[in-house]
N, C-alpha and C positions, 0 to 999 in steps of 0.2 A: 242758897243755890248749891246744888251738888254738881260736881264735875266728874265725868267718867274719863279717867286718864288712860284707859285701856292698856295699862302696863307700861306707859312711857316713863323713862327715867326722869329725873329732875330737869328743871329748866335748861341746864347746861347741855342736855342731850338733844335739844331741839335746835336745829340750825335753820335760820331764815335765809332762803335763797332770794326770794322777792318778798319784802315786807308788804303788809296791806297797802295797796297803792291804788289811787284814783286815776281813771283814764276816761277819755271821751272821744278820741279820734283814732282812725286807722293807723295814722303815723305813730301815735303814742303806743299803740299795741305792738307795732313792728319794733319800736325801740325797746319796749319792755321784754319782748321775746328774745331779741338779740342780747340784751343785758343779762337776762336770766340764763341763757345758754352759756355765756362767758363766765358767769358766776358759778354755774354748775361745773364747768371744766376746771376752774381754778380751785374749787372746793375740794375736789378729790373724794367727795362723799358718794357712797353707793357705787353701782356699776356704771362705768362710762357709757356703755351702750344704751343706757336709759336716758341720758341727757337730751338727745334729740326728741325722744318720745314725750318726755315731760314738757319741754319747751314748746313743741308743736301742739300738744293737747291744750296747754294753757293758751297759746296763740289762737287756736280755733275757737275756744270758748269765749275769749276776750273779744275777738272779732265779731262773733254772733251778738254779743252784748252791745257793741257799738253800732252795728248795722241794723239790728232789729228791735231793740228795747224801747227806743224813744224815752229813755229815762231822764227825768228832770234833775236827777242827782248824779248823773253819769254812772259809771260802773266801777267796781272795785275787785281787785284780785290779789292773791298771795300764793307763794310756793314755799313749802317747808320740807325739811328732811327730818325724820324721826328715827331714833334708835330705841328699840324695845328691850325689856328685861330678858326676853327669851333669846336674844341675839339677833333677831330679825331687824330689818330697817325698811323704811318706806319713804317715798316721795308722795306728797299730797299737794294738790292745788285746788283752789276754789275761785270761782268768778261769780259775782252777784251784781244785780242791777235793781233799780226801783222802777222799772218800766212797765210796759203794757202786758207782759207775760206771753207765754208761748201760744195760748189759745187765741188771743186777740191778734197776734202776729199772723198765725196761720189762717185765721178767718178772712184775711185780705185776699186770699186765693179762693175764688168762688167754687172751685172744684173740691176744696178741702172743707169748706164751711159745714156741710152736713156731717162730716166725720169728727168734728171737734166741738161737740155741743157742751162738753164739760172739760175742765182743766185737766183732769186725770186722763181723759181720752186724748187730749192734745199732746200731752207729754209722751204718750206712747206713739202717736202718729209722727211726732217730730223726729224720732230716731230712725224712721224709715228712709231708705235711699231715695234721693231726688224729691224730697218733700220740702217745700219752701212756701212761705207766704207771698213771695214775689210772683209765683207762677212761672218763673223762668226755668225751663227744663235743664239748664246747665248749672243750676244751683241746688242746694239741698244735699250736699255730700259731706259737709263738715261735721255736723252733730252725729250723723249716721256713722261717719268714720271714727269719731271719738268713741261712740258706743260699741262699735265692732272691736276696736283696739282694747277696750276695757273689759271685754268678755273673756279674755284669757284668764286662766286660773290665778287666783291671788289678787286680782285687780278688782276695783269697785268704782262704780259711778252712781251718784245719787243726784237726781234732777228734781227740783222743787219749784213749781211755778203756779202762782195763784193758789188754788186749793188742790192741785194735782201733785203727785209724788210718785217717783219710780226709782227702784233700787236694782241695779244690775251688779251682782257680785258673785265671786267664785264661779264664773262661767255661766251663771244662771240668771235669768231675768224674772224677777217676781212680778206678779200682776200689778198694774198701776193702782194707786190708792188715793183716797181723799184724805186730806190732812188740814191742819189749820192754815188760814190764809197767810201767804207770803206775798207781799206786794212786789211784783216783778218776778225775776227768775234767779235761782241759785243752782249752780252745778258744782259738785265736789267730785274729784277723782283721786284715787289712792292706788299707788303702784309699788309693789315690792321691788327691792333692788337686788 
């Protein structure tokens, strides 16, 4: 196995804010978000104005996993801080579940079913404002909000669900693509400090 360390210093330069953690309820997500925010404040890592962004983005992704995935193995998430050899630093967080995936979740909304025939279509539709498998017009702002926040320069979002994949980085959105099957959904975000 080859590892792409992308210029990260040795292990001592990676700081775990939230180690890989399993969760399954909204209450657990709320506790994790609050704990992560406190750890970010105590850590003194990166720019303090990024702490609310990192914790809120993680919380939104984690809440989506709990509310929509129907995962038999629950969901998992982590937040880390990295120092790079070039002097830059980043926060990254990831949330993954082994659930039904974005396409099957969105198919529950009869109005969306014709638009999400494939996983790669569903990933793209999922980041639109007010899109939700519930059909509730007051829902569907979370993942849209995360995607919009991550469109700023230097930030990145990767969404992988089923066989669909979408990369939003450096302020640009690449076309969705087909990739190897991932059972469930994985969302990774990376934010410079």
